[in-house]
C-alpha positions as CSV (number, residue, x, y, z in Angstrom):
1,X,140.7,76.1,129.0
2,X,137.0,76.7,128.2
3,X,134.5,74.0,127.2
4,X,131.3,74.4,125.3
5,X,129.0,71.7,124.1
6,X,126.9,71.5,121.0
7,X,123.6,69.8,122.1
8,X,119.8,70.1,121.3
9,X,116.7,70.6,123.2
10,X,114.5,70.9,120.2
11,X,115.3,68.3,117.7
12,X,115.4,64.6,118.6
13,X,118.9,63.6,117.5
14,X,119.9,60.3,118.9
15,X,123.5,59.1,119.4
16,X,123.0,56.8,116.4
17,X,122.7,59.5,113.8
18,X,122.4,56.9,111.1
19,X,119.0,55.8,112.3
20,X,115.9,56.9,110.5
21,X,113.9,60.0,111.5
22,X,111.3,62.4,110.2
23,X,112.4,65.3,108.1
24,X,112.8,68.7,109.6
25,X,111.6,70.6,106.7
26,X,107.9,70.8,107.6
27,X,105.9,73.9,108.5
28,X,103.7,72.2,111.0
29,X,103.6,72.8,114.7
30,X,107.0,71.7,116.1
31,X,107.2,70.0,119.4
32,X,109.3,72.8,120.9
33,X,106.9,75.6,120.2
34,X,104.9,76.7,123.2
35,X,101.1,76.4,123.5
36,X,100.8,79.5,125.6
37,X,97.6,81.5,125.3
38,X,97.7,85.2,124.4
39,X,97.6,86.6,128.0
40,X,100.6,84.4,128.9
41,X,102.5,85.6,125.8
42,X,101.8,89.2,126.8
43,X,103.1,88.4,130.4
44,X,106.2,86.9,128.9
45,X,106.8,90.0,126.8
46,X,106.3,92.4,129.7
47,X,108.0,90.5,132.5
48,X,111.2,90.0,130.4
49,X,111.5,93.8,130.0
50,X,110.4,94.8,133.6
51,X,112.9,92.3,135.1
52,X,115.7,93.1,132.7
53,X,118.8,95.2,133.4
54,X,116.8,98.2,132.5
55,X,114.0,97.6,135.1
56,X,114.6,100.8,137.0
57,X,114.0,103.1,134.0
58,X,111.1,100.9,132.9
59,X,109.3,101.1,136.2
60,X,110.1,104.8,136.6
61,X,108.6,105.8,133.3
62,X,105.6,103.4,133.9
63,X,105.0,105.1,137.2
64,X,105.0,108.5,135.5
65,X,102.4,107.2,133.0
66,X,100.2,105.9,135.8
67,X,100.5,109.1,137.8
68,X,99.6,111.3,134.8
69,X,96.7,109.0,133.9
70,X,95.4,109.5,137.5
71,X,95.7,113.2,137.0
72,X,93.7,113.0,133.8
73,X,90.9,111.0,135.6
74,X,90.8,113.6,138.4
75,X,90.3,116.4,135.8
76,X,87.5,114.4,134.1
77,X,85.7,113.8,137.5
78,X,86.0,117.5,138.2
79,X,84.7,118.3,134.7
80,X,81.7,116.2,135.4
81,X,80.9,118.3,138.5
82,X,81.5,121.4,136.5
83,X,79.0,120.1,133.9
84,X,76.3,120.1,136.5
85,X,77.1,123.6,137.9
86,X,77.5,125.1,134.4
87,X,74.1,123.9,133.1
88,X,72.4,124.8,136.4
89,X,73.7,128.3,136.0
90,X,72.3,128.4,132.5
91,X,69.0,127.0,133.6
92,X,68.7,129.7,136.3
93,X,70.1,132.4,134.1
94,X,72.7,133.2,136.8
95,X,75.3,135.4,134.9
96,X,77.8,135.7,137.7
97,X,77.8,132.0,138.4
98,X,78.1,131.4,134.6
99,X,81.3,133.5,134.5
100,X,82.7,131.8,137.5
101,X,82.2,128.4,135.9
102,X,84.0,129.6,132.8
103,X,87.0,130.5,134.9
104,X,86.9,127.0,136.5
105,X,86.7,125.5,133.1
106,X,89.8,127.5,132.0
107,X,91.8,126.0,134.9
108,X,90.5,122.5,134.3
109,X,91.3,122.8,130.5
110,X,94.8,124.0,131.3
111,X,95.4,121.1,133.7
112,X,93.9,118.6,131.4
113,X,96.0,119.7,128.5
114,X,99.2,119.6,130.5
115,X,98.3,116.1,131.8
116,X,97.5,114.9,128.3
117,X,100.7,116.2,126.8
118,X,102.9,114.9,129.6
119,X,101.2,111.5,129.6
120,X,101.7,111.3,125.8
121,X,105.4,112.0,126.3
122,X,105.8,109.4,129.0
123,X,103.8,106.8,127.0
124,X,105.8,107.4,123.8
125,X,109.1,107.3,125.8
126,X,108.0,103.9,127.3
127,X,107.2,102.6,123.8
128,X,110.6,103.7,122.5
129,X,112.5,102.3,125.4
130,X,110.7,99.0,125.4
131,X,111.1,98.5,121.7
132,X,114.8,99.5,121.9
133,X,115.3,96.8,124.6
134,X,113.3,94.2,122.8
135,X,115.1,94.7,119.5
136,X,118.5,94.5,121.2
137,X,117.4,91.5,123.2
138,X,116.2,89.6,120.1
139,X,119.3,90.6,118.1
140,X,121.6,89.5,120.9
141,X,119.8,86.2,121.3
142,X,119.9,85.6,117.5
143,X,123.6,86.2,117.3
144,X,124.5,84.1,120.3
145,X,125.8,80.6,119.6
146,X,125.1,80.9,115.9
147,X,121.3,80.7,116.6
148,X,120.6,82.8,113.5
149,X,122.2,80.1,111.4
150,X,120.8,77.1,113.2
151,X,117.2,78.5,113.1
152,X,116.9,77.8,109.4
153,X,117.2,74.0,110.1
154,X,114.5,73.8,112.8
155,X,111.1,72.4,111.9
156,X,108.5,75.2,111.9
157,X,111.1,77.9,112.8
158,X,109.9,81.5,112.6
159,X,110.1,82.9,109.1
160,X,111.3,86.4,108.1
161,X,113.1,87.2,111.4
162,X,114.0,90.6,109.9
163,X,110.3,91.6,109.7
164,X,109.7,90.2,113.2
165,X,112.5,92.3,114.7
166,X,112.0,95.4,112.6
167,X,108.2,95.6,112.4
168,X,106.4,93.2,114.7
169,X,108.6,94.1,117.7
170,X,107.7,97.7,117.1
171,X,103.9,97.1,117.1
172,X,104.0,94.5,119.8
173,X,105.4,97.0,122.3
174,X,103.8,100.1,121.0
175,X,100.2,98.7,121.0
176,X,100.9,97.0,124.3
177,X,101.6,100.3,126.0
178,X,98.5,101.9,124.3
179,X,96.3,99.0,125.3
180,X,97.6,99.0,128.9
181,X,97.2,102.8,129.3
182,X,93.8,102.6,127.7
183,X,92.6,99.8,129.9
184,X,94.0,101.5,133.0
185,X,92.2,104.7,132.0
186,X,88.9,102.8,131.4
187,X,89.1,101.0,134.8
188,X,89.8,104.3,136.6
189,X,86.9,105.9,134.7
190,X,84.6,103.1,135.6
191,X,85.6,103.2,139.3
192,X,85.3,107.0,139.4
193,X,82.0,107.5,137.6
194,X,80.0,104.4,138.4
195,X,79.4,105.7,141.9
196,X,78.5,109.2,140.6
197,X,76.1,107.6,138.1
198,X,74.5,105.3,140.8
199,X,73.9,108.3,143.1
200,X,72.6,110.6,140.4
201,X,70.4,108.2,138.6
202,X,68.4,107.3,141.7
203,X,65.7,104.6,141.6
204,X,63.3,103.9,138.7
205,X,59.9,102.6,139.5
206,X,58.3,100.4,136.7
207,X,55.1,98.4,136.5
208,X,55.8,94.7,136.1
209,X,53.0,92.1,136.1
210,X,50.6,94.5,137.9
211,X,53.2,95.4,140.5
212,X,55.5,98.4,140.9
213,X,59.1,97.4,141.0
214,X,61.8,99.8,142.1
215,X,65.2,99.5,140.4
216,X,67.9,101.3,142.3
217,X,70.7,102.9,140.3
218,X,69.0,101.9,137.2
219,X,71.3,104.0,135.0
220,X,74.3,101.8,136.0
221,X,72.3,98.7,135.1
222,X,71.4,100.3,131.8
223,X,75.1,101.1,131.1
224,X,76.2,97.6,131.9
225,X,73.6,96.0,129.6
226,X,74.3,98.5,126.9
227,X,78.0,97.9,127.0
228,X,77.6,94.1,127.2
229,X,75.4,94.2,124.1
230,X,78.0,96.2,122.2
231,X,80.9,93.9,123.3
232,X,79.0,90.8,122.3
233,X,78.1,92.3,118.9
234,X,81.7,93.4,118.4
235,X,83.1,89.9,119.1
236,X,80.6,88.3,116.8
237,X,81.4,90.6,113.9
238,X,85.2,90.8,114.4
239,X,86.2,87.4,115.8
240,X,88.0,86.4,112.6
241,X,90.2,89.5,112.5
242,X,93.2,88.1,114.6
243,X,93.6,85.2,112.2
244,X,93.3,87.5,109.2
245,X,95.9,89.8,110.7
246,X,98.3,86.9,111.3
247,X,98.0,85.8,107.6
248,X,98.5,89.4,106.5
249,X,101.7,89.8,108.4
250,X,103.0,86.4,107.0
251,X,102.0,87.3,103.4
252,X,103.6,90.8,103.6
253,X,106.8,89.3,105.1
254,X,107.0,86.7,102.3
255,X,106.5,89.4,99.7
256,X,109.2,91.6,101.2
257,X,111.6,88.6,101.4
258,X,111.0,87.9,97.7
259,X,111.9,91.5,96.9
260,X,115.1,91.4,99.0
261,X,116.0,88.1,97.4
262,X,115.6,89.6,94.0
263,X,117.8,92.5,94.9
264,X,120.5,90.3,96.4
265,X,120.5,88.1,93.2
266,X,119.8,90.8,90.6
267,X,122.9,90.0,88.6
268,X,122.0,86.4,88.3
269,X,118.5,87.2,87.3
270,X,119.7,89.7,84.7
271,X,122.2,87.2,83.2
272,X,119.7,84.5,82.8
273,X,117.0,86.9,81.7
274,X,114.7,85.7,84.4
275,X,112.8,88.9,84.9
276,X,109.5,87.6,83.5
277,X,109.5,84.7,85.9
278,X,110.5,86.9,88.8
279,X,107.6,89.2,88.0
280,X,105.2,86.3,88.0
281,X,106.6,85.2,91.4
282,X,106.3,88.7,92.9
283,X,102.8,89.1,91.5
284,X,101.8,85.8,93.1
285,X,103.4,86.9,96.4
286,X,101.7,90.2,96.4
287,X,98.5,88.6,95.3
288,X,98.4,86.8,98.6
289,X,98.8,90.1,100.3
290,X,95.9,91.8,98.4
291,X,93.7,88.7,99.0
292,X,94.2,88.9,102.7
293,X,93.8,92.7,102.7
294,X,90.4,92.4,101.0
295,X,89.3,89.9,103.6
296,X,90.6,92.2,106.4
297,X,88.9,95.2,104.8
298,X,85.5,93.4,104.7
299,X,85.8,92.5,108.4
300,X,86.8,96.1,109.3
301,X,83.9,97.5,107.3
302,X,81.5,95.3,109.2
303,X,83.1,96.4,112.5
304,X,83.0,100.1,111.5
305,X,79.4,99.9,110.6
306,X,78.6,98.4,114.0
307,X,80.7,100.9,115.8
308,X,79.1,103.9,114.0
309,X,75.6,102.7,114.7
310,X,76.5,102.0,118.3
311,X,78.1,105.5,118.6
312,X,75.0,107.2,117.2
313,X,72.7,105.5,119.6
314,X,75.1,106.4,122.5
315,X,74.6,110.1,121.8
316,X,70.9,110.0,122.9
317,X,70.6,106.8,124.9
318,X,71.6,108.2,128.3
319,X,69.3,111.2,128.0
320,X,66.5,108.9,126.8
321,X,67.0,106.6,129.8
322,X,67.3,109.5,132.3
323,X,64.4,111.6,130.9
324,X,61.6,110.0,132.9
325,X,63.1,111.3,136.1
326,X,63.7,114.7,134.5
327,X,60.1,115.0,133.2
328,X,58.9,113.9,136.6
329,X,60.7,116.9,138.2
330,X,63.0,114.6,140.2
331,X,66.2,116.1,138.7
332,X,67.2,119.5,137.2
333,X,68.6,120.1,133.7
334,X,72.1,120.4,135.2
335,X,71.7,117.0,136.9
336,X,70.3,115.5,133.7
337,X,73.4,116.7,131.8
338,X,75.7,115.4,134.5
339,X,73.9,112.1,134.4
340,X,74.4,112.0,130.6
341,X,78.1,112.8,131.0
342,X,78.6,110.2,133.7
343,X,76.7,107.6,131.7
344,X,78.9,108.4,128.7
345,X,82.1,108.0,130.8
346,X,80.9,104.7,132.2
347,X,79.9,103.3,128.8
348,X,83.1,104.6,127.3
349,X,85.0,102.6,130.0
350,X,82.9,99.5,129.5
351,X,83.2,99.8,125.7
352,X,87.0,99.7,125.8
353,X,86.9,96.2,124.3
354,X,84.6,97.2,121.5
355,X,86.5,100.4,120.7
356,X,89.9,98.6,120.6
357,X,88.9,95.3,119.0
358,X,90.6,96.1,115.6
359,X,93.9,97.0,117.3
360,X,93.6,94.1,119.7
361,X,93.3,91.8,116.7
362,X,96.3,93.4,115.1
363,X,98.3,93.3,118.3
364,X,97.6,89.6,118.7
365,X,99.3,88.8,115.5
366,X,102.4,91.0,116.3
367,X,102.8,89.5,119.7
368,X,102.4,86.0,118.3
369,X,105.2,86.6,115.7
370,X,107.6,88.1,118.3
371,X,107.0,85.2,120.7
372,X,107.4,82.7,117.9
373,X,110.8,84.3,117.0
374,X,111.8,84.2,120.7
375,X,110.8,80.5,120.9
376,X,112.8,79.7,117.7
377,X,115.9,81.5,118.9
378,X,115.6,79.7,122.3
379,X,115.3,76.4,120.5
380,X,118.2,77.1,118.1
381,X,120.4,78.3,121.0
382,X,119.6,75.1,123.0
383,X,120.1,72.7,120.1
384,X,123.1,71.3,121.9
385,X,121.4,69.2,124.6
386,X,120.5,66.1,122.6
387,X,123.3,66.1,120.1
388,X,126.3,64.2,121.2
389,X,128.8,66.2,119.2
390,X,131.1,67.7,121.9
391,X,133.4,70.6,121.1
392,X,136.3,71.6,123.4
393,X,138.1,74.9,123.0
394,X,141.7,75.6,124.0
395,X,144.8,73.5,124.6
396,X,144.4,69.8,125.4
397,X,145.4,68.0,128.7
398,X,149.0,68.1,127.6
399,X,148.9,71.9,127.2
400,X,149.4,71.7,123.4
401,X,147.0,73.6,121.2
402,X,145.8,71.2,118.5
403,X,142.8,70.5,116.2
404,X,141.6,67.0,116.8
405,X,138.6,64.9,115.7
406,X,137.9,61.8,117.7
407,X,135.2,59.5,116.6
408,X,133.4,62.3,114.9
409,X,130.3,61.6,112.9
410,X,128.3,64.4,111.2
411,X,124.7,64.3,109.9
412,X,122.3,66.6,108.2
413,X,119.7,68.4,110.4
414,X,117.2,65.7,109.6
415,X,119.7,63.0,110.7
416,X,120.9,61.7,107.4
417,X,124.6,60.6,107.8
418,X,127.2,62.6,105.9
419,X,130.5,61.7,107.7
420,X,130.4,58.3,109.5
421,X,133.8,58.4,111.0
422,X,136.4,61.2,111.2
423,X,139.7,60.9,113.2
424,X,142.5,63.3,112.7
425,X,145.0,65.6,114.5
426,X,146.5,68.8,113.3
427,X,149.4,70.3,115.3
428,X,150.6,73.9,115.4
429,X,152.2,75.1,112.2
430,X,151.0,72.2,110.1
431,X,149.3,72.7,106.7
432,X,146.7,70.0,106.1
433,X,144.4,69.7,103.1
434,X,141.1,67.7,103.3
435,X,139.8,66.5,99.9
436,X,136.9,64.3,98.9
437,X,134.2,63.9,96.3
438,X,131.3,66.4,96.1
439,X,128.6,65.6,98.7
440,X,130.9,63.7,101.1
441,X,130.4,66.3,103.9
442,X,133.5,68.4,103.6
443,X,131.8,71.8,104.1
444,X,129.6,70.4,106.9
445,X,132.7,69.2,108.7
446,X,134.1,72.7,108.2
447,X,131.0,74.1,109.9
448,X,131.3,71.6,112.8
449,X,134.9,72.8,113.3
450,X,133.6,76.4,113.4
451,X,131.1,75.4,116.1
452,X,128.1,76.3,113.8
453,X,127.0,72.7,113.1
454,X,125.8,70.7,116.1
455,X,124.2,67.6,114.4
456,X,126.6,64.7,115.0
457,X,128.5,62.7,117.6
458,X,132.1,62.4,118.8
459,X,134.6,65.0,120.1
460,X,136.3,67.9,118.4
461,X,139.0,70.0,119.9
462,X,139.6,73.4,118.4
463,X,141.7,76.5,119.3
464,X,140.3,79.3,121.3
465,X,138.0,81.5,119.1
466,X,140.4,84.4,119.2
467,X,143.2,82.3,117.8
468,X,141.5,81.1,114.7
469,X,140.0,82.5,111.5
470,X,137.5,80.7,109.2
471,X,137.4,81.6,105.5
472,X,134.4,80.2,103.7
473,X,134.0,80.1,99.9
474,X,132.0,83.3,99.9
475,X,133.4,85.7,102.5
476,X,131.1,87.8,104.6
477,X,131.5,91.5,103.9
478,X,129.5,93.6,106.4
479,X,128.0,97.0,105.6
480,X,130.3,100.0,106.2
481,X,133.5,101.4,105.0
482,X,136.2,99.3,103.3
483,X,138.3,99.7,106.4
484,X,135.5,98.2,108.5
485,X,135.1,95.4,106.1
486,X,138.8,94.6,106.1
487,X,139.1,94.7,109.9
488,X,135.9,92.6,110.6
489,X,135.2,91.2,113.1
490,X,137.4,93.7,114.9
491,X,136.5,97.4,114.8
492,X,138.2,99.4,112.0
493,X,140.1,101.4,114.7
494,X,142.0,98.3,115.8
495,X,144.3,98.5,112.8
496,X,146.5,101.3,111.3
497,X,145.4,102.6,107.9
498,X,148.9,102.0,106.5
499,X,148.8,98.4,107.7
500,X,145.4,97.9,106.0
501,X,146.6,99.4,102.7
502,X,149.7,97.2,102.8
503,X,147.6,94.1,103.3
504,X,145.5,95.0,100.4
505,X,148.5,95.5,98.2
506,X,150.1,92.3,99.3
507,X,146.9,90.5,98.1
508,X,146.9,92.2,94.7
509,X,144.2,94.7,95.5
510,X,146.2,97.9,94.9
511,X,143.2,99.7,93.5
512,X,141.4,99.4,96.8
513,X,144.3,100.6,99.0
514,X,143.2,104.3,98.8
515,X,139.5,103.6,99.4
516,X,139.5,102.5,103.0
517,X,137.2,105.3,104.1
518,X,134.7,104.8,101.3
519,X,131.3,103.2,102.2
520,X,129.8,100.9,99.6
521,X,127.9,97.6,99.3
522,X,131.3,95.9,98.9
523,X,129.7,92.5,98.5
524,X,128.2,93.8,95.2
525,X,131.0,96.1,94.2
526,X,133.7,93.5,94.3
527,X,133.8,90.3,92.3
528,X,133.9,87.0,94.1
529,X,137.6,86.7,93.3
530,X,138.3,90.1,94.8
531,X,136.3,89.2,97.9
532,X,138.3,86.1,98.4
533,X,141.6,88.0,98.1
534,X,140.1,90.6,100.6
535,X,139.5,87.7,103.0
536,X,143.2,86.8,102.7
537,X,144.1,90.4,103.4
538,X,141.9,90.4,106.4
539,X,143.7,87.2,107.6
540,X,147.1,88.9,107.2
541,X,145.9,91.8,109.4
542,X,144.6,89.6,112.2
543,X,147.5,87.1,112.1
544,X,145.7,84.2,113.7
545,X,147.5,81.1,114.9
546,X,145.1,78.9,113.0
547,X,143.4,79.3,109.6
548,X,140.6,77.2,108.3
549,X,139.8,77.5,104.6
550,X,136.7,76.1,102.8
551,X,137.2,76.4,99.1
552,X,138.5,79.9,99.9
553,X,140.4,80.1,96.5
554,X,137.6,78.6,94.3
555,X,137.1,81.9,92.4
556,X,140.8,82.5,91.8
557,X,142.9,81.4,88.9
558,X,145.8,79.1,89.7
559,X,148.3,81.9,89.7
560,X,146.3,84.0,92.2
561,X,145.6,80.9,94.3
562,X,149.4,80.1,94.5
563,X,150.0,83.8,95.4
564,X,147.5,83.7,98.3
565,X,148.7,80.4,99.6
566,X,152.4,81.5,99.4
567,X,151.5,84.7,101.3
568,X,150.2,82.6,104.2
569,X,153.5,80.7,104.3
570,X,155.6,83.8,104.0
571,X,153.8,86.2,106.3
572,X,152.4,83.6,108.7
573,X,155.0,80.9,108.8
574,X,154.0,79.6,112.2
575,X,150.3,79.5,111.5
576,X,148.6,76.2,111.1
577,X,146.3,75.9,108.0
578,X,143.4,73.4,107.6
579,X,142.1,73.6,104.0
580,X,139.1,72.0,102.3
581,X,139.4,72.1,98.6
582,X,139.7,70.3,95.3
583,X,141.4,72.9,93.1
584,X,144.5,71.7,91.1
585,X,147.7,72.9,92.7
586,X,146.5,73.1,96.3
587,X,148.3,70.0,97.4
588,X,151.8,71.4,97.0
589,X,150.9,74.2,99.5
590,X,150.2,71.6,102.3
591,X,152.2,69.2,104.3
592,X,149.6,66.5,104.3
593,X,146.4,65.5,102.4
594,X,143.5,63.7,104.1
595,X,140.8,62.3,101.9
596,X,137.2,61.8,102.8
597,X,136.3,58.4,101.3
598,X,132.6,58.1,100.3
599,X,130.5,55.2,101.3
600,X,126.8,54.4,101.5
601,X,126.9,54.7,105.3
602,X,128.7,58.0,105.3
603,X,132.2,59.2,104.4
604,X,135.3,58.2,106.4
605,X,138.3,60.4,107.2
606,X,141.4,59.1,109.1
607,X,144.9,60.3,109.6
608,X,147.7,58.2,108.0
609,X,149.5,55.9,110.4
610,X,152.9,57.3,109.4
611,X,153.6,61.1,110.0
612,X,154.3,63.5,107.2
613,X,157.9,63.6,105.9
614,X,158.8,67.0,107.2
615,X,162.4,66.7,106.2
616,X,161.7,66.6,102.5
617,X,161.7,70.1,101.1
618,X,158.6,71.4,99.5
619,X,159.1,72.5,95.9
620,X,156.7,73.3,93.1
621,X,155.3,70.1,91.8
622,X,156.4,68.1,94.8
623,X,153.2,67.0,96.6
624,X,152.6,66.4,100.3
625,X,152.2,63.1,102.0
626,X,148.7,61.8,100.8
627,X,146.5,59.7,103.1
628,X,143.8,57.8,101.4
629,X,141.9,55.5,103.7
630,X,140.1,52.3,102.8
631,X,136.5,51.7,103.7
632,X,137.2,49.3,106.6
633,X,140.7,50.2,107.6
634,X,140.0,53.8,108.6
635,X,137.2,53.1,111.2
636,X,139.2,50.1,112.7
637,X,142.3,52.3,113.2
638,X,140.2,55.2,114.5
639,X,138.5,53.0,117.2
640,X,141.8,51.9,118.7
641,X,143.6,55.3,118.8
642,X,143.7,58.8,117.5
643,X,146.6,59.0,115.0
644,X,148.9,62.0,114.8
């Protein structure tokens, strides 16, 4: 027997769920969301991948990137030396030496090209592998323990998870690799060329307050001051860009969600003629996108203007600073050009922050959104630890597989009581109908039985997951062929095509029996009534020992409803059925009826003291034993014992 517990780490849900509490609908900063700075978020993102089950391939391809980057640096250092020899040959008009240097350049160019191409391959491979792992990781976490469903009830939960997985995960990993490789390249450049620049630049003697002051390696100092000025100016001009990028991502996600929502509800919009209102809503949503984009464009224009001016000055600045020693005859033309090249490499390394600031700002927003999703999924997956609703799977202590509710109370996510007391037992083969007024918490109780709703107290025992099927009012039809839809959640290959066709025919879907290999958007192609009958056909295929129905025949006429319920009794006579519904005629398909009695403190559900009369034959029009509990009698009986 396996046990699992529905708890919460993230929402404060006390045992007394009827007590007051703040609403969970806000968009503020929730208590469970981390306050990590950006470097810590990047470490989280990287360490999760490099310590995952794919750590060997991750470290191997990273080592290849680092090795090829070192090769590129070696080529650049050798090119700097070649620069001196080449210009010295020109200055001395040495033709043979000039030709020899052209041969050296050809070898260096070939090596540099090969290193660049191979490094690009390794870098792109790392980006693809990392993104692939991250997407699978987030999807797996979202689909575990119904976290994807519970997230929507968390205060401040990450919005638009589809965008965060599909787009933000891509850029978070892709830019991370580019930034890491670029930073490594810059550090290696700085280490390799700062010594060359220090040696070549020599000392500079300047008159200061009537005294001559010698500045050793003055070109290095000039490069540091020049780069610091550029970095400071870049930060001052572009410091608002990370926030703007975050707002842009959020606005674009909201606009895309509005478009998807329109597509999913296009029939309803067309029927009610709501296109004009939808257009206004979409225009407002995209207006927020364009507003943020204009703000971002202004910031980028300012940054590009600064970068362009800085780049133009960089073209002449090293020659200008080194020229005093050249005109003094201390260095040759070749050394002057080598100094200019080394200065350019040092400043390029030091200007990494300035050159990459726009991408850093963009990267920050992508990483933030991925980490927010990770935090939301973590919070939703750990909702169980403060909720006192305990769910046990499998047979009870006596070895009998039953569905039982003992002292169960169910609340909304913001702790408003729905069901104050629920006590019931359903044994194998029984057919039990749960009825109640609208708003008494029937569907929420159904979700709790399915393990998707953790907010409550008490104890629920349910069959093992493989032994039960849950049929909600609107069945879920995944993308794929009709055969895959019918076999869900098992793969289509798990069932014979003839068995699938027979199940469809049994449920009155003869027109679909020959379309098992067709791929459509079946949730749009089929009416809701056809979808509900398809769910019954799916149930006939899987043959579970337990079936839970939540208004699963609401879209069917009474004749089709009777046909589906009769099918369950004929084809699955030993299967227990727990139904939630209010449709006329449902009672005669069940052995017992339990009623959720509404009250201001929350609805009450209890089993009748006397068992159902199983000896009385069920005939059309003959109803089952009906249990209607009073406001006080149900809780008092439930406290003393669990009735069968």
